[in-house]
VEXFI-165684 format. One line per 8 residues: number of its first residue (from 1); their letters; for each residue y, x, z of C-alpha. Coordinates in nm, 4 decimals, padded with zeros to 6 digits. Layout:
<bavos>
NUM = A = Y X Z | ...
</bavos>
This chain:
<bavos>
1 = QVQLVESG = -01.8807 00.2852 -00.7247 | -01.5307 00.1261 -00.5983 | -01.2424 00.3762 -00.6915 | -00.8557 00.3678 -00.6235 | -00.5967 00.5565 -00.7596 | -00.2442 00.5555 -00.6243 | 00.0692 00.6251 -00.8307 | 00.4763 00.6013 -00.8395
9 = GGLVQAGA = 00.5425 00.8415 -00.5367 | 00.8344 01.0672 -00.6057 | 01.1305 01.2046 -00.4450 | 01.4267 00.9168 -00.4197 | 01.7280 00.9415 -00.2181 | 01.7991 00.7021 00.0894 | 01.9148 00.3460 -00.0263 | 01.7070 00.3473 -00.3835
17 = SLRLSCTV = 01.3675 00.1473 -00.4677 | 01.0462 00.2684 -00.6048 | 00.7189 00.0895 -00.6959 | 00.3866 00.1878 -00.5735 | 00.0857 00.0826 -00.7584 | -00.2968 00.1252 -00.6838 | -00.6024 00.0694 -00.9374 | -00.9016 -00.0219 -00.8516
25 = SGRGFSSY = -01.2084 00.0621 -01.0574 | -01.5180 -00.1130 -00.9983 | -01.6258 -00.5070 -00.9581 | -01.5127 -00.6588 -00.6791 | -01.1406 -00.6370 -00.6859 | -01.0356 -01.0185 -00.7155 | -01.2702 -01.0610 -00.3438 | -01.0634 -00.7873 -00.1989
33 = GMGWFRQV = -00.8295 -00.7889 00.0864 | -00.5478 -00.5033 00.0043 | -00.3252 -00.2540 00.2419 | -00.0870 00.0023 00.2142 | -00.1115 00.2711 00.4998 | 00.1391 00.5672 00.4892 | 00.1010 00.8994 00.7248 | 00.3014 01.2138 00.8348
41 = PGKEREFV = 00.1324 01.5242 00.9318 | 00.0908 01.5005 01.3017 | 00.0438 01.1006 01.3323 | -00.1545 00.8443 01.2904 | -00.1959 00.6531 00.9733 | 00.0163 00.3447 00.9883 | -00.0703 00.0152 00.8290 | 00.2815 -00.0774 00.5913
49 = AGISWNRV = 00.1820 -00.3755 00.4302 | -00.1337 -00.6178 00.3402 | -00.2154 -00.9078 00.1135 | -00.5288 -01.1286 00.0887 | -00.7515 -01.1665 -00.1622 | -00.6190 -01.4900 -00.3408 | -00.2135 -01.3946 -00.2376 | -00.2173 -01.6578 00.0254
57 = TTDYADSV = -00.1366 -01.4228 00.3003 | 00.0611 -01.1376 00.3486 | 00.1298 -00.9002 00.6367 | 00.4119 -00.6243 00.6956 | 00.4805 -00.3975 00.9698 | 00.8010 -00.4712 01.1277 | 00.9824 -00.1353 00.9917 | 00.9713 -00.2185 00.6402
65 = KGRFTISR = 01.0022 -00.6111 00.6513 | 01.2628 -00.7557 00.4453 | 01.2552 -00.3997 00.2437 | 00.8760 -00.3460 00.1066 | 00.7095 -00.6228 -00.0445 | 00.3013 -00.5758 -00.1452 | 00.1882 -00.8023 -00.4649 | -00.1189 -00.7929 -00.7035
73 = DNARNTVY = -00.2842 -00.8609 -01.0270 | -00.6069 -00.9687 -01.0491 | -00.6274 -00.9399 -01.3816 | -00.5336 -00.5605 -01.3744 | -00.6957 -00.4851 -01.0868 | -00.4168 -00.3590 -00.9457 | -00.1742 -00.3756 -00.6335 | 00.1742 -00.2749 -00.5717
81 = LQMNNVEA = 00.3988 -00.2032 -00.3136 | 00.7737 -00.2539 -00.3916 | 00.9955 00.0010 -00.1920 | 01.3823 -00.1555 -00.1582 | 01.6333 00.0042 00.0087 | 01.4504 00.2868 00.1705 | 01.4946 00.5306 00.4704 | 01.4356 00.8722 00.5558
89 = EDTAVYYC = 01.1631 00.7496 00.8086 | 00.9871 00.6154 00.4777 | 00.8854 00.9851 00.3785 | 00.5136 00.9739 00.3975 | 00.1659 01.0273 00.2092 | 00.0791 00.6407 00.1016 | -00.2136 00.5238 00.0551 | -00.3876 00.2175 -00.0697
97 = AAGVLGLG = -00.7160 00.0546 00.0993 | -00.9459 -00.2035 -00.0375 | -01.1387 -00.4568 00.2153 | -01.4713 -00.6271 00.1522 | -01.3605 -00.9394 00.4040 | -01.1069 -00.9926 00.1840 | -00.7979 -01.0561 00.4033 | -00.5364 -00.8101 00.3739
105 = GSFRGSYA = -00.4446 -00.7342 00.7353 | -00.3493 -00.4654 00.9770 | -00.6693 -00.3325 01.1175 | -00.7177 -00.0082 00.9900 | -01.1270 -00.0224 01.0474 | -01.1829 -00.3456 00.8074 | -01.0859 -00.1471 00.5190 | -01.4066 00.0472 00.3342
113 = YWGRGTQV = -01.2245 00.2147 00.0258 | -00.9247 00.4310 00.0246 | -00.7351 00.6021 -00.2113 | -00.6043 00.9620 -00.2403 | -00.2555 00.8824 -00.1456 | 00.0728 00.9283 -00.3256 | 00.3735 01.1445 -00.1798 | 00.7014 00.9467 -00.1197
121 = TVSS = 01.0111 01.1643 -00.0065 | 01.3376 00.9942 00.0555 | 01.6209 01.2081 00.1003 | 01.9189 01.1210 00.3185
</bavos>
């Protein structure tokens, strides 16, 4: 059974930094593509960032390029999202996802496993 648990969310001021973590239990983490998505009430869940199983490829939504960085530590079964210079528009529930294809791309349907999310609130 694969389980994903996010942590690191909270209330921060605009311009601050925050790091989200997602720890994956179960086998196979080092072969998964990993992604971060976010969702606000009334809107579709949207892609934020993704990383391939071997860390070679990363992808970002245009809205976060240059501010967010995704990384992974396969020895710790953990993926991170470093969020710098956050904006009020970054307020959302952030979800971690694992995809067995290993690519870490933006297509939500390629991810088989999801965490329960962590709330990030940015005050302006």
